[in-house]
C-alpha positions in Angstrom: 100.8 137.9 87.8 100.2 134.4 89.2 102.1 131.7 88.7 100.5 128.5 89.1 102.8 125.0 90.6 101.1 121.5 91.0 102.3 118.9 94.0 101.7 115.3 94.1 101.6 113.5 97.6 101.2 110.0 98.0 99.8 108.3 101.5 98.7 104.6 102.3 94.8 105.1 101.5 94.8 107.8 98.3 97.3 110.7 96.6 96.2 114.0 95.9 97.2 115.9 93.4 96.9 120.0 94.1 97.2 122.8 92.3 98.1 126.3 93.6 98.6 129.7 92.7 101.7 132.2 94.0 101.6 136.3 93.0 104.1 137.1 95.0 102.1 137.9 98.3 99.6 135.0 98.3 99.9 131.3 98.3 96.6 129.6 97.1 95.1 126.3 96.5 93.2 126.3 93.5 92.1 122.7 92.8 92.5 119.2 94.0 92.8 116.3 92.1 92.4 112.7 94.4 92.3 109.6 93.6 93.2 106.1 96.1 95.8 103.7 97.4 95.8 101.0 99.2 97.7 97.7 99.5 97.4 93.9 97.2 98.7 91.0 97.2 101.4 90.1 94.7 102.5 86.4 94.6 101.3 86.1 98.7 102.9 89.1 99.6 101.6 93.0 100.6 102.1 95.2 97.5 102.2 98.5 96.2 100.0 98.2 92.3 102.8 100.6 90.9 101.5 100.9 87.6 98.5 101.6 88.7 100.3 104.5 90.9 102.1 105.5 87.9 99.0 105.6 86.2 97.0 108.3 88.0 100.0 110.1 88.7 100.1 110.7 84.9 96.3 111.5 85.0 96.1 114.2 87.2 99.6 115.6 86.4 98.0 115.9 82.8 94.0 116.8 83.9 96.3 119.7 86.2 98.3 121.8 83.6 94.8 120.4 81.4 93.5 123.8 83.1 96.3 125.3 84.6 99.5 127.2 82.7 101.5 124.8 85.9 105.3 125.4 86.1 106.0 123.0 87.8 105.7 119.7 89.9 107.2 118.0 92.8 105.9 114.4 94.5 106.5 113.4 97.6 105.4 109.7 99.9 105.3 107.7 102.7 108.9 106.4 103.3 111.0 102.9 103.6 109.5 101.9 100.8 111.7 101.1 96.9 111.7 99.6 94.3 114.2 97.8 92.2 115.2 97.7 88.9 117.5 95.7 86.8 120.2 96.4 84.6 118.1 98.2 81.6 116.2 100.4 84.1 113.2 97.5 84.1 111.2 97.6 87.7 111.8 93.6 88.7 108.9 93.8 90.8 106.0 95.9 92.5 107.5 97.2 95.1 106.3 95.5 98.4 104.7 97.3 101.5 106.9 98.2 104.9 103.3 96.8 106.6 103.7 92.9 105.3 105.2 90.0 107.0 108.6 89.6 105.5 110.0 91.7 108.2 108.8 89.3 110.8 111.8 88.0 113.4 114.0 89.5 110.9 115.6 92.8 113.5 116.4 90.1 115.6 118.5 88.8 112.9 119.7 91.7 111.3 121.0 92.7 115.1 123.5 89.5 115.2 124.7 90.8 111.8 124.9 94.6 112.9 124.1 95.0 116.7 121.4 97.4 117.2 123.0 100.5 119.4 126.4 100.3 116.8 123.8 100.1 113.3 122.2 103.6 115.4 125.8 105.1 116.1 125.6 105.5 112.4 122.2 106.1 110.7 120.8 107.5 114.1 117.7 106.3 113.1 115.1 104.0 115.0 114.3 100.7 115.0 111.1 100.0 113.2 110.5 95.9 111.8 109.2 97.8 108.4 113.0 99.6 107.9 114.4 100.2 104.0 117.5 97.7 105.9 115.1 95.6 107.2 113.2 94.4 103.6 116.1 94.4 102.5 117.8 92.2 104.8 114.4 89.4 104.6 115.1 89.3 100.7 118.9 88.0 101.6 117.8 85.6 103.4 114.0 84.7 100.9 114.5 86.0 98.1 118.0 86.3 97.0 116.9 85.6 93.3 115.6 89.0 93.3 118.4 91.0 94.6 120.5 89.7 92.3 119.1 90.7 90.1 118.6 94.2 90.7 121.2 97.2 90.2 119.6 99.8 91.3 117.3 100.6 93.8 114.7 104.1 94.0 112.6 104.9 97.0 109.1 105.1 96.2 109.1 109.3 95.2 112.1 108.7 93.1 111.7 105.9 91.0 107.9 108.1 90.0 110.4 110.6 89.4 112.8 108.2 87.5 110.3 106.8 85.2 108.1 110.9 84.3 111.9 111.7 83.9 114.6 109.0 83.3 116.7 110.1 86.2 117.8 108.1 88.5 118.7 110.2 92.1 117.8 109.6 95.3 116.3 112.0 97.4 117.8 113.3 100.3 114.8 113.5 103.1 113.6 110.1 101.8 116.8 108.2 101.7 117.2 108.9 105.2 114.3 106.5 106.5 115.9 103.6 105.0 117.8 103.6 107.4 121.2 102.4 105.4 122.6 106.2 105.1 125.8 107.4 107.9 123.5 110.2 108.8 126.9 112.1 110.1 128.8 112.7 106.9 125.2 112.8 104.7 126.1 109.8 103.1 125.5 106.2 101.9 126.9 103.6 104.8 129.3 101.8 102.6 130.2 99.2 106.1 126.0 98.8 106.0 125.8 97.8 102.8 129.2 95.6 102.6 127.5 93.6 106.1 124.5 93.4 104.0 126.3 91.7 101.1 124.8 95.2 98.8 126.7 96.3 95.7 128.0 100.1 96.7 126.5 101.4 93.4 122.2 99.5 94.1 121.9 103.2 96.6 121.8 106.0 93.8 123.2 109.7 94.3 122.4 111.4 96.8 120.1 115.4 95.9 118.7 117.9 98.3 115.2 119.3 98.5 114.9 123.0 96.2 118.3 122.0 94.6 117.1 120.0 91.9 115.0 120.3 88.8 114.6 117.4 85.4 112.3 117.9 82.2 110.2 115.3 81.3 110.9 112.1 79.3 110.0 113.9 75.1 107.4 110.3 75.2 105.8 110.9 78.7 104.9 115.3 77.1 103.8 113.6 74.3 101.7 111.0 76.1 99.8 113.4 78.3 100.5 116.4 75.8 102.4 118.6 78.2 104.4 121.9 77.8 108.0 121.3 76.7 109.5 123.6 79.8 107.2 121.4 82.3 109.4 120.4 85.4 109.9 118.2 88.4 111.8 119.8 91.5 112.6 117.5 93.5 110.6 117.9 97.0 112.0 117.3 100.0 110.2 113.4 99.5 109.2 112.4 102.4 106.1 113.4 103.2 107.0 114.5 106.8 110.0 116.2 105.8 107.8 117.9 103.5 105.0 119.1 106.0 107.3 120.5 108.4 108.5 122.9 106.5 104.9 124.1 106.5 105.2 124.6 110.6 104.3 128.4 110.8 106.9 129.3 113.4 108.4 132.2 114.2 111.8 130.4 115.8 114.2 129.1 112.9 114.6 125.5 115.4 111.3 125.5 117.2 109.0 122.6 118.6 106.8 120.6 116.4 104.3 118.1 115.9 103.1 116.8 112.9 99.6 115.5 114.2 96.8 113.2 112.5 97.0 108.8 112.6 99.9 108.7 114.0 102.7 111.9 114.8 105.5 112.7 114.9 107.4 115.6 117.3 110.8 116.8 117.2 112.8 119.4 115.4 114.8 120.2 113.4 118.1 121.4 114.2 122.0 121.5 112.0 123.4 118.2 112.8 122.2 114.8 113.9 122.0 113.8 117.6 123.1 110.4 118.4 123.2 109.2 122.5 122.6 106.8 124.3 118.8 108.2 125.7 117.7 108.5 122.4 118.5 105.0 120.9 116.5 103.4 124.1 113.8 105.9 123.2 113.9 105.3 119.5 114.6 109.0 118.6 115.4 109.4 115.1 117.8 111.4 113.1 115.5 112.0 110.3 116.7 114.5 107.2 115.2 117.5 107.0 115.4 120.3 103.7 118.9 122.0 103.4 120.5 119.3 104.7 119.1 119.9 108.3 118.5 117.0 110.4 115.0 116.8 112.5 115.1 115.0 115.6 112.6 113.6 116.6 110.1 110.5 117.6 107.0 108.8 116.1 104.2 108.7 118.8 100.3 106.5 118.4 98.2 110.3 117.7 94.5 110.1 116.7 94.6 106.1 116.1 92.7 105.1 119.1 89.7 107.9 118.4 90.1 106.0 114.9 89.8 102.8 116.4 87.0 103.4 118.9 84.6 105.3 116.8 85.1 102.2 114.4 84.5 100.2 117.3 81.7 102.0 118.2 79.5 102.6 114.4 79.8 98.4 114.0 77.9 98.6 117.4 75.1 100.6 115.8 76.0 104.2 116.9 78.0 106.4 115.1 79.9 109.7 116.3 81.1 112.7 115.0 84.4 113.5 116.4 82.9 117.7 117.0 80.1 115.8 119.6 83.4 113.4 121.4 85.5 117.0 121.6 81.9 117.7 123.5 81.8 114.7 126.0 85.2 114.9 126.5 85.1 118.1 127.7 82.3 117.2 130.2 84.0 114.5 131.8 85.7 114.3 134.9 89.4 114.8 134.4 92.4 112.9 135.4 90.1 109.6 136.5 92.0 106.7 134.4 95.4 107.1 133.3 97.2 104.2 130.8 100.2 104.3 128.5 99.6 105.1 125.0 103.1 103.6 123.7 101.5 100.2 125.1 101.8 97.9 121.7 98.0 96.4 122.5 96.4 99.9 121.3 99.0 100.2 118.4 96.9 97.8 115.9 93.2 96.9 114.9 91.6 96.0 118.0 88.5 96.4 119.9 89.4 99.8 121.2 87.3 100.8 124.7 87.9 97.2 125.6 91.5 97.7 125.2 91.5 101.0 127.2 89.3 99.8 130.0 92.0 97.1 130.3 94.9 98.6 130.2 93.5 101.1 132.9 93.0 99.1 135.8 96.5 97.2 135.1 97.5 100.5 135.7 95.7 100.5 138.8 93.0 103.4 138.1 89.2 102.8 137.1 87.9 101.7 133.6 86.4 104.9 131.7 82.8 104.3 132.3 81.5 105.7 129.3 82.0 107.7 125.8 83.2 111.2 127.2 85.1 109.5 130.0 86.9 106.9 127.2 87.9 109.8 124.9 89.4 112.4 127.8 91.1 109.5 128.9 92.6 109.2 125.5 93.3 113.2 125.5 94.6 113.7 128.9 97.1 110.5 128.0 98.2 111.2 124.6 99.2 114.3 126.1 101.2 113.5 129.2 103.1 111.3 126.2 104.0 114.5 124.0 105.2 116.0 127.4 107.2 113.0 128.4 108.9 112.9 125.1 109.5 116.8 124.7 111.0 116.8 128.6 113.7 113.7 126.6 114.4 115.7 123.4 115.3 118.7 125.7 117.2 116.5 128.0 118.8 115.6 124.9 119.3 118.4 122.6 120.4 120.8 126.1 116.9 123.2 124.1 114.4 124.2 125.5 111.7 125.0 124.2 108.4 127.9 124.9 106.3 127.5 122.0 104.5 124.2 119.6 103.6 124.1 117.2 101.0 121.4 115.4 100.6 120.7 111.9 98.7 118.1 109.9 95.5 117.1 110.4 95.2 116.8 113.8 95.4 120.7 114.2 91.1 120.4 114.4 91.2 118.8 117.5 90.8 121.0 119.6 90.2 119.4 123.0 93.4 117.2 122.7 95.3 121.0 121.1 94.3 122.5 125.2 95.3 118.8 127.1 98.7 119.3 125.3 99.1 122.7 126.0 98.1 122.0 130.0 100.1 118.9 130.0 103.3 120.8 128.3 103.1 123.9 129.9 103.9 125.0 126.5 101.7 127.3 124.4 100.4 125.4 121.5 100.5 127.0 118.1 98.3 124.7 115.7 96.9 125.5 112.0 97.8 124.0 108.3 96.7 121.2 108.1 97.8 120.7 104.9 101.4 121.2 105.6 102.8 118.8 103.3 101.0 119.9 100.4 102.1 123.4 101.2 106.1 122.3 102.1 105.8 120.6 98.3 105.3 123.5 96.7 107.9 125.8 98.7 110.9 123.7 96.7 109.0 125.0 93.8 109.0 128.7 95.1 112.5 128.1 96.2 114.0 126.2 93.4 112.4 129.0 90.6 113.7 132.0 93.5 110.5 133.2 93.8 111.5 132.9 97.8 114.3 132.0 99.7 114.3 130.0 102.1 112.3 128.6 104.8 112.0 131.3 107.8 110.2 133.9 105.0 108.3 131.4 103.3 106.6 130.7 107.1 106.2 134.4 107.1 104.2 134.0 104.1 102.3 131.3 105.9 101.7 132.7 109.3 100.3 136.4 107.4 97.9 134.4 105.6 97.1 131.3 107.3 94.5 130.8 110.2 96.1 129.3 113.3 95.1 129.2 117.0 97.0 129.8 119.9 96.7 127.4 123.1 97.9 128.8 126.4 98.3 126.4 129.3 96.1 126.2 132.2 95.4 124.6 135.3 99.0 123.7 135.9 98.8 122.5 139.3 96.4 120.1 138.6 98.1 118.7 135.9 101.6 118.9 136.7 100.0 116.3 139.5 98.0 114.3 137.0 101.6 114.1 135.4 103.4 112.9 138.1 100.3 110.0 138.7 100.9 108.9 135.3 104.6 108.3 135.3 104.6 106.4 138.4 101.3 104.6 137.4 
């Protein structure tokens, strides 16, 4: 008999609710509910309209429950952002986006309170301007009034959970993105909270994915006409943590890329890796399912191609991604190169022109046409992955034969072949909806339908399509990689 489950995945531009069915052998997506999300301006700050988000979460939940006998649901979102509540449990203000300019210059100011290397030794988290710790420190300087009224801090998925169940808790994977946890102890760092002048009780008790389930508030059940036994199961509520659960790997500790507009490349380990090279290269130790640590680095992904497409469309030419893939394949290899981690290509810009300039500055030719531009992007992305993998293998003392790619980038066929060629790894690409599958896994795990990640990944390998890319032209790619490193 089929059982039904519901996943809610919120991103910066949209939200999705997905109904899954499971019959003990096969897991299938059977329905998708969507809604838009966007930053709004509140008192001069870039914020999330929380009442709108909650309204739409309730709407898709109600619609799903009206059509299917769903047993449970789970929520995942992006990291970093949070809500502050007063002593009565009321949200003080709409959550401010990590993209807001209130953190301009804050990392440098925070560094005088907690030196960056000391902070990394506790948290293992990479330095990002939008990190929760920087947002809170900005508030101590510019919005002390709100901070003094705050009694509870809840990250975005935890805030939604509270509004639906009345339970205040801090899910482990999303909490690690705050840069306020002692990652080695898996606990909130009292040292950091004291340095920031924040009360110890502001962040809530940690809970772990797949280990807690909460009934809905009676008023929520009545409002949405939901069954009494419907429960909310704590997800790996950081969306990347959910995606990594669904990596279709045979190895227990695998090398993965969650590939999309931005890419996260890493591995999952039982303990954090805290070292000087990791600090200098902005590797991060974020939470994973089962109390594990995802040792990874954020890299620029298909953003560069997406920006090129936008610029070309504004100039009157609309390109399909499949067309660009074909043109890139036909272009001459290894003519141009640039560093994809350059800050100039990580923001909205005239991307083709910026890439041309960066290539010239590196002492190579500027790509001369659309195919050459796309090929240059793909080659340099692949070299950037190779550089990151080499560093990760040094720091962890491990080597990997395979690289698993999940997320929207699984469909970037030529890029995935370039990655195999540049890294010398066998690339296995699949699971474009990895986050949703990882979300539903915790519900199956909670109900003891599955005993762990490896049986789940085995199920995915049996039923989901993947494509394998074997390294080609190794001698030429090695020579080109050497030029990339030393250009």
